N, C-alpha and C positions, 0 to 999 in steps of 0.2 A: 781425564779419560783418554786413553790412547787407542789407536785403531779406528775402526769404523764407528762413527758416532751413532749409527742406527743399529748397532749390534744388539743392544739391550731390547730392541723391539722384536727381534726374531723369535719365532717359536722354538722350543727345545728340539734338538736334533733327534732325540730318542724319547720314547714314552717314559714318564716317571715310573719308578719302581712300584709295582702293584703291591698293595698291602692286603693280605688275605682277610684281615679283620674289618676292612672297610665295608664289604657287603654284609657281613654279620652285624655290624653296627647299624647299617641302614635298615636291615630287616628288623632288628630289635626296636628301632625307633618307630617304624611303621606299625608294628604290632602294638606297641605301647600307646601310640596315638589312636589307633582303632579301638583299643580297649577303653581309653579315656572318653572317646566320643560315645561309645555304647553306654558307659556309666552315666554320662550326662543325659542321654535319652531316658534311661531308666529312672533317674532322679526325679524327672518331671512326673512320671507315673506313680512313684511311691509317695512323694510329698507334693501334692498339687498346689499348696500355698505355704506361706511361712507359718500360718496358724496351725496347720496340720503338723508341721515339723515340731513346733513348740508343744503341741498337745501330746504327741508321741513321746517326746523327751520327758514331759511331766508325768505321764502315765508310767513310763519306765522307772523313773525315780521313786514313784509311789510304790510300785511293786517291789523294788529293791529294799525299801525302807521297812516293809512288813516282816 
């Protein structure tokens, strides 16, 4: 390494090139995580227990079989 040995510790002289897709990606991630959390909350209301989930699946299969 030639030159100043602390050169690699310095912050960049100019701001990195802004990518216009970065805020879009962040917004998409936030919306997707909010939707996932909302679905998790609704899951507890729809299926209060594993037995209720199994019963609804069994009833659905029985109706489809008729």
